[in-house]
C-alpha positions as a LaTeX table, in Angstrom:
\begin{tabular}{lrrr}
\hline
Residue & $x$ (\AA) & $y$ (\AA) & $z$ (\AA) \\
\hline
Unk1 & 5.38 & 19.35 & $-5.11$ \\
Unk2 & 3.18 & 17.67 & $-7.73$ \\
Unk3 & 1.35 & 14.57 & $-6.55$ \\
Unk4 & 1.86 & 11.37 & $-8.53$ \\
Unk5 & $-1.35$ & 10.46 & $-10.39$ \\
Unk6 & $-2.24$ & 6.78 & $-9.94$ \\
Unk7 & $-4.97$ & 4.59 & $-11.37$ \\
Unk8 & $-6.07$ & 1.38 & $-9.65$ \\
Unk9 & $-7.22$ & $-1.53$ & $-11.82$ \\
Unk10 & $-9.42$ & $-3.87$ & $-9.83$ \\
Unk11 & $-11.88$ & $-2.70$ & $-7.18$ \\
Unk12 & $-11.85$ & $-5.87$ & $-5.09$ \\
Unk13 & $-10.54$ & $-6.17$ & $-1.54$ \\
Unk14 & $-6.87$ & $-5.52$ & $-2.27$ \\
Unk15 & $-7.73$ & $-2.84$ & $-4.84$ \\
Unk16 & $-9.84$ & $-1.01$ & $-2.27$ \\
Unk17 & $-6.95$ & $-1.20$ & 0.19 \\
Unk18 & $-4.65$ & 0.41 & $-2.38$ \\
Unk19 & $-7.28$ & 3.11 & $-2.96$ \\
Unk20 & $-7.41$ & 3.86 & 0.77 \\
Unk21 & $-3.62$ & 4.14 & 0.97 \\
Unk22 & $-3.45$ & 6.46 & $-2.04$ \\
Unk23 & $-6.16$ & 8.70 & $-0.61$ \\
Unk24 & $-4.33$ & 8.98 & 2.71 \\
Unk25 & $-0.94$ & 9.72 & 1.11 \\
Unk26 & 0.60 & 13.14 & 0.53 \\
Unk27 & 2.78 & 11.75 & $-2.27$ \\
Unk28 & 0.10 & 10.62 & $-4.69$ \\
Unk29 & $-3.49$ & 11.10 & $-5.80$ \\
Unk30 & $-6.10$ & 8.66 & $-7.07$ \\
Unk31 & $-6.77$ & 9.56 & $-10.72$ \\
Unk32 & $-9.08$ & 6.73 & $-11.83$ \\
Unk33 & $-10.40$ & 3.24 & $-11.20$ \\
Unk34 & $-10.47$ & 0.54 & $-13.88$ \\
Unk35 & $-12.98$ & $-2.26$ & $-13.41$ \\
Unk36 & $-15.86$ & $-3.52$ & $-15.61$ \\
Unk37 & $-17.91$ & $-4.93$ & $-12.73$ \\
Unk38 & $-21.12$ & $-3.19$ & $-11.60$ \\
Unk39 & $-19.87$ & $-3.04$ & $-8.00$ \\
Unk40 & $-17.02$ & $-0.75$ & $-9.10$ \\
Unk41 & $-19.49$ & 2.04 & $-9.86$ \\
Unk42 & $-20.11$ & 2.58 & $-6.16$ \\
Unk43 & $-16.40$ & 2.38 & $-5.32$ \\
Unk44 & $-15.51$ & 5.01 & $-7.95$ \\
Unk45 & $-18.42$ & 7.21 & $-6.93$ \\
Unk46 & $-17.38$ & 7.13 & $-3.29$ \\
Unk47 & $-13.78$ & 7.93 & $-4.28$ \\
Unk48 & $-14.92$ & 10.73 & $-6.59$ \\
Unk49 & $-12.86$ & 9.60 & $-9.58$ \\
Unk50 & $-13.64$ & 8.45 & $-13.14$ \\
Unk51 & $-14.35$ & 4.78 & $-13.75$ \\
Unk52 & $-13.09$ & 3.02 & $-16.88$ \\
Unk53 & $-14.03$ & $-0.45$ & $-18.05$ \\
Unk54 & $-10.56$ & $-1.32$ & $-19.38$ \\
Unk55 & $-6.98$ & $-0.12$ & $-19.42$ \\
Unk56 & $-7.36$ & 0.59 & $-23.13$ \\
Unk57 & $-10.20$ & 2.98 & $-22.36$ \\
Unk58 & $-8.15$ & 4.58 & $-19.57$ \\
Unk59 & $-5.12$ & 5.20 & $-21.79$ \\
Unk60 & $-7.29$ & 6.62 & $-24.57$ \\
Unk61 & $-8.86$ & 9.21 & $-22.29$ \\
Unk62 & $-6.35$ & 9.84 & $-19.48$ \\
Unk63 & $-2.64$ & 9.60 & $-18.78$ \\
Unk64 & $-1.85$ & 8.50 & $-15.21$ \\
Unk65 & 1.74 & 8.44 & $-13.99$ \\
Unk66 & 1.34 & 4.84 & $-12.86$ \\
Unk67 & $-1.13$ & 1.98 & $-12.56$ \\
Unk68 & $-1.65$ & $-0.48$ & $-9.71$ \\
Unk69 & $-2.85$ & $-3.84$ & $-11.04$ \\
Unk70 & $-5.01$ & $-5.44$ & $-8.36$ \\
Unk71 & $-6.87$ & $-7.70$ & $-10.77$ \\
Unk72 & $-7.24$ & $-11.52$ & $-10.91$ \\
Unk73 & $-3.94$ & $-13.36$ & $-11.36$ \\
Unk74 & $-4.60$ & $-14.55$ & $-14.91$ \\
Unk75 & $-4.96$ & $-10.94$ & $-16.08$ \\
Unk76 & $-1.67$ & $-9.64$ & $-14.65$ \\
Unk77 & 0.61 & $-10.27$ & $-17.61$ \\
Unk78 & $-1.65$ & $-9.00$ & $-20.38$ \\
Unk79 & $-2.58$ & $-5.90$ & $-18.40$ \\
Unk80 & 1.05 & $-5.22$ & $-17.48$ \\
Unk81 & 1.90 & $-5.50$ & $-21.18$ \\
Unk82 & $-0.77$ & $-2.88$ & $-21.92$ \\
Unk83 & 0.94 & $-0.60$ & $-19.42$ \\
Unk84 & 4.31 & $-1.24$ & $-21.06$ \\
Unk85 & 2.86 & $-0.43$ & $-24.48$ \\
Unk86 & 1.50 & 2.84 & $-23.09$ \\
Unk87 & 4.83 & 3.62 & $-21.39$ \\
Unk88 & 3.16 & 3.70 & $-17.95$ \\
Unk89 & 4.93 & 2.11 & $-14.92$ \\
Unk90 & 2.91 & $-0.52$ & $-13.07$ \\
Unk91 & 2.77 & $-2.07$ & $-9.62$ \\
Unk92 & 1.65 & $-5.66$ & $-10.29$ \\
Unk93 & 0.02 & $-7.48$ & $-7.40$ \\
Unk94 & 1.51 & $-10.89$ & $-6.63$ \\
Unk95 & 1.84 & $-13.30$ & $-8.24$ \\
Unk96 & 3.41 & $-11.47$ & $-11.15$ \\
Unk97 & 1.99 & $-14.08$ & $-13.53$ \\
Unk98 & $-0.02$ & $-17.28$ & $-13.48$ \\
Unk99 & 2.88 & $-19.22$ & $-15.05$ \\
Unk100 & 6.65 & $-18.78$ & $-15.10$ \\
Unk101 & 6.65 & $-18.68$ & $-18.91$ \\
Unk102 & 4.15 & $-15.81$ & $-19.00$ \\
Unk103 & 6.19 & $-13.94$ & $-16.40$ \\
Unk104 & 9.33 & $-14.30$ & $-18.50$ \\
Unk105 & 7.46 & $-12.93$ & $-21.51$ \\
Unk106 & 6.51 & $-9.85$ & $-19.51$ \\
Unk107 & 10.05 & $-9.41$ & $-18.20$ \\
Unk108 & 11.56 & $-9.50$ & $-21.70$ \\
Unk109 & 9.10 & $-6.97$ & $-23.13$ \\
Unk110 & 9.35 & $-4.60$ & $-20.15$ \\
Unk111 & 13.16 & $-4.69$ & $-20.14$ \\
Unk112 & 13.32 & $-3.89$ & $-23.84$ \\
Unk113 & 10.88 & $-1.02$ & $-23.43$ \\
Unk114 & 12.58 & 0.18 & $-20.22$ \\
Unk115 & 9.25 & 0.72 & $-18.50$ \\
Unk116 & 9.58 & 0.16 & $-14.71$ \\
Unk117 & 7.57 & $-2.71$ & $-13.24$ \\
Unk118 & 7.29 & $-3.22$ & $-9.47$ \\
Unk119 & 5.87 & $-6.52$ & $-8.17$ \\
Unk120 & 3.64 & $-6.33$ & $-5.10$ \\
Unk121 & 5.44 & $-8.63$ & $-2.69$ \\
Unk122 & 4.78 & $-5.99$ & $-0.06$ \\
Unk123 & 6.58 & $-7.77$ & 2.79 \\
Unk124 & 9.87 & $-6.88$ & 1.07 \\
Unk125 & 9.19 & $-3.31$ & 2.26 \\
Unk126 & 8.83 & $-4.36$ & 5.90 \\
Unk127 & 11.20 & $-2.46$ & 8.23 \\
Unk128 & 11.55 & $-5.69$ & 10.21 \\
Unk129 & 12.93 & $-7.56$ & 7.20 \\
Unk130 & 15.09 & $-4.56$ & 6.29 \\
Unk131 & 16.70 & $-4.66$ & 9.74 \\
Unk132 & 17.19 & $-8.42$ & 9.55 \\
Unk133 & 18.85 & $-8.07$ & 6.13 \\
Unk134 & 21.13 & $-5.36$ & 7.52 \\
Unk135 & 22.24 & $-7.59$ & 10.42 \\
Unk136 & 22.98 & $-10.49$ & 8.08 \\
Unk137 & 24.80 & $-8.30$ & 5.53 \\
Unk138 & 26.92 & $-6.78$ & 8.30 \\
Unk139 & 28.24 & $-10.29$ & 8.99 \\
Unk140 & 27.07 & $-10.34$ & 12.61 \\
Unk141 & 25.88 & $-13.94$ & 12.19 \\
Unk142 & 29.04 & $-14.97$ & 10.32 \\
Unk143 & 28.72 & $-17.35$ & 7.39 \\
Unk144 & 25.12 & $-18.41$ & 6.96 \\
Unk145 & 24.49 & $-22.03$ & 7.89 \\
Unk146 & 20.73 & $-22.40$ & 7.78 \\
Unk147 & 17.26 & $-21.10$ & 8.44 \\
Unk148 & 14.28 & $-22.65$ & 10.20 \\
Unk149 & 10.98 & $-21.15$ & 9.09 \\
Unk150 & 7.29 & $-21.69$ & 9.64 \\
Unk151 & 3.91 & $-20.52$ & 8.45 \\
Unk152 & 1.55 & $-22.56$ & 10.58 \\
Unk153 & $-1.93$ & $-21.22$ & 11.26 \\
Unk154 & $-5.57$ & $-22.27$ & 11.13 \\
Unk155 & $-7.92$ & $-21.28$ & 8.33 \\
Unk156 & $-11.56$ & $-21.47$ & 9.50 \\
Unk157 & $-14.14$ & $-23.64$ & 7.79 \\
Unk158 & $-15.90$ & $-20.70$ & 6.14 \\
Unk159 & $-12.67$ & $-19.91$ & 4.25 \\
Unk160 & $-13.34$ & $-23.09$ & 2.27 \\
Unk161 & $-17.14$ & $-22.75$ & 2.24 \\
Unk162 & $-16.91$ & $-19.31$ & 0.56 \\
Unk163 & $-14.62$ & $-20.67$ & $-2.17$ \\
Unk164 & $-15.02$ & $-24.46$ & $-2.52$ \\
Unk165 & $-12.23$ & $-24.58$ & $-5.14$ \\
Unk166 & $-9.78$ & $-24.19$ & $-2.24$ \\
Unk167 & $-10.51$ & $-27.79$ & $-1.26$ \\
Unk168 & $-8.95$ & $-29.04$ & $-4.50$ \\
Unk169 & $-5.60$ & $-28.90$ & $-6.33$ \\
Unk170 & $-4.30$ & $-25.35$ & $-6.49$ \\
Unk171 & $-6.25$ & $-24.34$ & $-3.40$ \\
Unk172 & $-3.80$ & $-25.44$ & $-0.74$ \\
Unk173 & $-1.20$ & $-23.44$ & 1.19 \\
Unk174 & 1.65 & $-24.20$ & $-1.23$ \\
Unk175 & 0.24 & $-22.17$ & $-4.11$ \\
Unk176 & $-1.78$ & $-19.69$ & $-2.02$ \\
Unk177 & 0.51 & $-18.89$ & 0.91 \\
Unk178 & 4.06 & $-20.11$ & 0.30 \\
Unk179 & 4.93 & $-17.47$ & $-2.29$ \\
Unk180 & 4.99 & $-14.84$ & 0.49 \\
Unk181 & 7.47 & $-16.90$ & 2.51 \\
Unk182 & 9.74 & $-17.56$ & $-0.47$ \\
Unk183 & 10.04 & $-13.82$ & $-1.06$ \\
Unk184 & 11.04 & $-13.30$ & 2.56 \\
Unk185 & 13.55 & $-16.17$ & 2.62 \\
Unk186 & 15.22 & $-15.10$ & $-0.64$ \\
Unk187 & 15.59 & $-11.54$ & 0.63 \\
Unk188 & 17.16 & $-12.76$ & 3.87 \\
Unk189 & 19.25 & $-15.75$ & 2.86 \\
Unk190 & 19.84 & $-15.45$ & $-0.90$ \\
Unk191 & 18.87 & $-17.46$ & $-3.93$ \\
Unk192 & 17.17 & $-20.84$ & $-3.49$ \\
Unk193 & 18.59 & $-23.38$ & $-5.93$ \\
Unk194 & 16.83 & $-26.62$ & $-4.96$ \\
Unk195 & 13.83 & $-27.83$ & $-2.97$ \\
Unk196 & 12.36 & $-31.06$ & $-1.71$ \\
Unk197 & 9.07 & $-31.55$ & 0.10 \\
Unk198 & 6.53 & $-33.92$ & 1.61 \\
Unk199 & 2.85 & $-33.07$ & 1.96 \\
Unk200 & $-0.12$ & $-34.42$ & 3.88 \\
Unk201 & $-3.89$ & $-33.96$ & 3.81 \\
Unk202 & $-4.46$ & $-36.13$ & 6.87 \\
Unk203 & $-6.06$ & $-33.43$ & 9.02 \\
Unk204 & $-8.70$ & $-31.92$ & 6.73 \\
Unk205 & $-8.95$ & $-34.83$ & 4.31 \\
Unk206 & $-9.35$ & $-32.55$ & 1.29 \\
Unk207 & $-8.03$ & $-33.45$ & $-2.15$ \\
Unk208 & $-5.30$ & $-30.83$ & $-1.63$ \\
Unk209 & $-2.52$ & $-30.63$ & 0.95 \\
Unk210 & $-3.04$ & $-28.99$ & 4.32 \\
Unk211 & 0.50 & $-29.47$ & 5.68 \\
Unk212 & 3.90 & $-29.49$ & 3.98 \\
Unk213 & 7.45 & $-30.06$ & 5.23 \\
Unk214 & 9.97 & $-28.38$ & 2.91 \\
Unk215 & 13.72 & $-28.59$ & 2.51 \\
Unk216 & 15.63 & $-25.73$ & 0.86 \\
Unk217 & 19.15 & $-25.34$ & $-0.53$ \\
Unk218 & 20.57 & $-21.84$ & $-1.01$ \\
Unk219 & 23.22 & $-20.81$ & $-3.52$ \\
Unk220 & 25.56 & $-19.76$ & $-0.69$ \\
Unk221 & 25.57 & $-23.30$ & 0.75 \\
Unk222 & 23.06 & $-22.69$ & 3.54 \\
Unk223 & 20.19 & $-25.11$ & 4.07 \\
Unk224 & 16.67 & $-24.46$ & 5.28 \\
Unk225 & 13.66 & $-26.24$ & 6.69 \\
Unk226 & 10.13 & $-24.89$ & 6.52 \\
Unk227 & 6.87 & $-26.14$ & 7.99 \\
Unk228 & 3.73 & $-24.91$ & 6.25 \\
Unk229 & 0.19 & $-25.68$ & 7.41 \\
Unk230 & $-3.23$ & $-24.03$ & 7.24 \\
Unk231 & $-4.71$ & $-26.44$ & 9.77 \\
Unk232 & $-2.38$ & $-25.96$ & 12.75 \\
Unk233 & $-3.49$ & $-24.24$ & 15.95 \\
Unk234 & $-0.33$ & $-22.16$ & 16.12 \\
Unk235 & 0.64 & $-18.45$ & 15.83 \\
Unk236 & 3.99 & $-19.06$ & 14.16 \\
Unk237 & 3.22 & $-17.22$ & 10.96 \\
Unk238 & 4.32 & $-13.80$ & 9.70 \\
Unk239 & 0.84 & $-12.30$ & 10.12 \\
Unk240 & 0.57 & $-13.46$ & 13.74 \\
Unk241 & 4.06 & $-12.39$ & 14.81 \\
Unk242 & 5.05 & $-9.28$ & 12.83 \\
Unk243 & 2.27 & $-6.97$ & 14.12 \\
Unk244 & 2.10 & $-5.42$ & 10.65 \\
Unk245 & $-1.50$ & $-6.38$ & 9.83 \\
Unk246 & $-3.94$ & $-5.49$ & 12.57 \\
Unk247 & $-6.56$ & $-7.85$ & 11.13 \\
Unk248 & $-4.71$ & $-10.63$ & 12.95 \\
Unk249 & $-4.09$ & $-11.11$ & 16.67 \\
Unk250 & $-0.35$ & $-11.09$ & 17.35 \\
Unk251 & 1.97 & $-12.64$ & 19.88 \\
Unk252 & 5.20 & $-10.81$ & 20.63 \\
Unk253 & 6.87 & $-13.88$ & 22.18 \\
Unk254 & 6.74 & $-15.90$ & 18.94 \\
Unk255 & 9.01 & $-16.03$ & 15.89 \\
Unk256 & 8.49 & $-17.50$ & 12.44 \\
Unk257 & 12.14 & $-17.52$ & 11.27 \\
Unk258 & 15.43 & $-18.38$ & 12.98 \\
Unk259 & 18.49 & $-17.62$ & 10.86 \\
Unk260 & 21.77 & $-19.17$ & 11.99 \\
Unk261 & 25.36 & $-18.49$ & 10.98 \\
Unk262 & 28.65 & $-19.78$ & 12.35 \\
Unk263 & 28.87 & $-16.73$ & 14.68 \\
Unk264 & 25.32 & $-16.54$ & 15.97 \\
Unk265 & 21.62 & $-16.51$ & 15.24 \\
Unk266 & 18.78 & $-14.06$ & 14.72 \\
Unk267 & 15.11 & $-14.74$ & 15.48 \\
Unk268 & 12.59 & $-12.86$ & 13.33 \\
Unk269 & 10.44 & $-10.84$ & 13.97 \\
Unk270 & 11.33 & $-10.49$ & 17.69 \\
Unk271 & 14.87 & $-9.60$ & 16.51 \\
Unk272 & 16.48 & $-11.53$ & 19.37 \\
Unk273 & 20.20 & $-11.92$ & 18.74 \\
Unk274 & 22.57 & $-14.53$ & 20.17 \\
Unk275 & 26.16 & $-14.10$ & 18.99 \\
Unk276 & 29.71 & $-15.02$ & 19.90 \\
Unk277 & 32.01 & $-12.08$ & 20.56 \\
Unk278 & 35.04 & $-13.78$ & 18.98 \\
Unk279 & 35.65 & $-16.80$ & 16.78 \\
Unk280 & 37.71 & $-18.27$ & 19.61 \\
Unk281 & 34.58 & $-18.26$ & 21.81 \\
Unk282 & 32.53 & $-20.50$ & 19.52 \\
Unk283 & 31.46 & $-23.52$ & 21.55 \\
Unk284 & 28.21 & $-24.88$ & 22.81 \\
Unk285 & 29.86 & $-24.88$ & 26.23 \\
Unk286 & 30.25 & $-21.07$ & 26.18 \\
Unk287 & 27.52 & $-18.46$ & 26.58 \\
Unk288 & 26.33 & $-16.11$ & 23.85 \\
Unk289 & 26.16 & $-12.39$ & 23.99 \\
Unk290 & 22.41 & $-11.74$ & 23.86 \\
Unk291 & 20.33 & $-8.75$ & 22.87 \\
Unk292 & 17.42 & $-7.45$ & 20.84 \\
Unk293 & 18.11 & $-5.45$ & 17.69 \\
Unk294 & 16.32 & $-2.11$ & 17.59 \\
Unk295 & 13.86 & $-1.62$ & 14.78 \\
Unk296 & 10.65 & 0.23 & 13.99 \\
Unk297 & 7.36 & $-1.09$ & 12.71 \\
Unk298 & 5.46 & 0.38 & 9.80 \\
Unk299 & 2.83 & $-0.76$ & 7.32 \\
Unk300 & 4.71 & $-2.39$ & 4.41 \\
Unk301 & 1.88 & $-1.52$ & 2.02 \\
Unk302 & 2.32 & 2.19 & 2.83 \\
Unk303 & 6.06 & 1.92 & 2.31 \\
Unk304 & 5.52 & 0.01 & $-0.95$ \\
Unk305 & 3.29 & 2.83 & $-2.23$ \\
Unk306 & 5.91 & 5.45 & $-1.37$ \\
Unk307 & 8.54 & 3.31 & $-3.11$ \\
Unk308 & 6.34 & 3.02 & $-6.22$ \\
Unk309 & 6.14 & 6.82 & $-6.31$ \\
Unk310 & 9.96 & 6.94 & $-6.16$ \\
Unk311 & 10.19 & 4.38 & $-8.98$ \\
Unk312 & 7.85 & 6.49 & $-11.12$ \\
Unk313 & 9.90 & 9.60 & $-10.33$ \\
Unk314 & 13.08 & 7.79 & $-11.39$ \\
Unk315 & 14.75 & 8.17 & $-7.99$ \\
Unk316 & 14.65 & 4.45 & $-7.16$ \\
Unk317 & 14.87 & 1.10 & $-8.90$ \\
Unk318 & 12.13 & $-1.47$ & $-8.13$ \\
Unk319 & 12.95 & $-3.30$ & $-4.90$ \\
Unk320 & 10.97 & $-6.32$ & $-6.15$ \\
Unk321 & 11.56 & $-6.79$ & $-9.85$ \\
Unk322 & 9.67 & $-8.90$ & $-12.36$ \\
Unk323 & 12.60 & $-11.34$ & $-12.12$ \\
Unk324 & 12.02 & $-11.61$ & $-8.35$ \\
Unk325 & 8.32 & $-12.23$ & $-8.90$ \\
Unk326 & 9.11 & $-14.93$ & $-11.46$ \\
Unk327 & 11.66 & $-16.61$ & $-9.22$ \\
Unk328 & 9.29 & $-16.65$ & $-6.25$ \\
Unk329 & 6.70 & $-18.31$ & $-8.50$ \\
Unk330 & 9.30 & $-20.71$ & $-9.93$ \\
Unk331 & 10.27 & $-21.94$ & $-6.45$ \\
Unk332 & 6.67 & $-22.38$ & $-5.35$ \\
Unk333 & 5.98 & $-24.43$ & $-8.47$ \\
Unk334 & 9.10 & $-26.48$ & $-7.70$ \\
Unk335 & 7.80 & $-27.18$ & $-4.19$ \\
Unk336 & 4.48 & $-28.33$ & $-5.64$ \\
Unk337 & 6.37 & $-30.61$ & $-8.07$ \\
Unk338 & 8.50 & $-31.99$ & $-5.26$ \\
Unk339 & 5.41 & $-32.93$ & $-3.24$ \\
Unk340 & 4.00 & $-34.79$ & $-6.27$ \\
Unk341 & 7.19 & $-36.59$ & $-7.33$ \\
Unk342 & 9.15 & $-37.03$ & $-4.11$ \\
Unk343 & 12.38 & $-35.89$ & $-5.81$ \\
Unk344 & 14.70 & $-32.94$ & $-5.25$ \\
Unk345 & 13.76 & $-30.23$ & $-7.76$ \\
Unk346 & 16.46 & $-27.86$ & $-9.00$ \\
Unk347 & 15.18 & $-24.34$ & $-9.62$ \\
Unk348 & 17.86 & $-23.82$ & $-12.28$ \\
Unk349 & 19.01 & $-20.39$ & $-11.12$ \\
Unk350 & 22.12 & $-21.11$ & $-9.02$ \\
Unk351 & 24.30 & $-18.57$ & $-10.83$ \\
Unk352 & 21.92 & $-15.59$ & $-10.63$ \\
Unk353 & 22.51 & $-13.00$ & $-7.92$ \\
Unk354 & 19.64 & $-11.34$ & $-6.06$ \\
\hline
\end{tabular}
């Protein structure tokens, strides 16, 4: 079986991770690296593949089956458009674009050209989230009522010393971290149609927020609350509970999401279930049936790479589309606006299915 030939654009930290995954996969092979920086010479030499300074140079001299764009955010759209023009599918690291308008421009061009684009919200490929979606879609929780979520963790001082821009507007957890959570919540609970939020910088005292309390309204009528903080001594974040990224210590007694319906609730990622057996049993005076849903753990980045190979082969449609990437960005921008204005911000997409 022929291996899928992939080029990686961007030899930074996430690009190198993609390179490692490709090299350890039986499905695909690293064909080239694209990066104009001097440091990329060593990366390409170690990988034993050609190095190109630009996508234009790559497409002139080689024809990969797909490209992974692991470049700075502001380059994503223009580079993805180069891939579209060359007829080469791309996996675009998140965020799909640096503005919603630019993302919509990419979506329109890619749809007209019918060139597949997969957006790198890798958590969507998590087996944990897949199992949670299955439980919800089976109706085991009944009609969704709400979700309580959290991403509360502590970023050390050197995180800000290395990149001082993180102390100012645009460097806080809303624009850096929340986009991951929005992708998870949309996949579990459906489209988010409105947000409201309050922020604080009282702990660190930076010019940007360190803690945010967020309210969410879903198209299906469910409501959500979310606490976000990068200055909280707490493990209630996806990285510290899912056990999917071994760079982080994990705690198997903690959850970061609790999803409740009118028949029961599911805690994620421990997958603890509490449900009523019959509608007639629903009462806070009556006990739940309790259990833990069986699931397996696997590296979502590995599963995303395998999925990208399927997309290139034409055997699968992108699990995370450009539309999804745009909508995740749209909601994060709405949260940022809500913290500035104090008003409920409508995301303007209540009639669009996910």
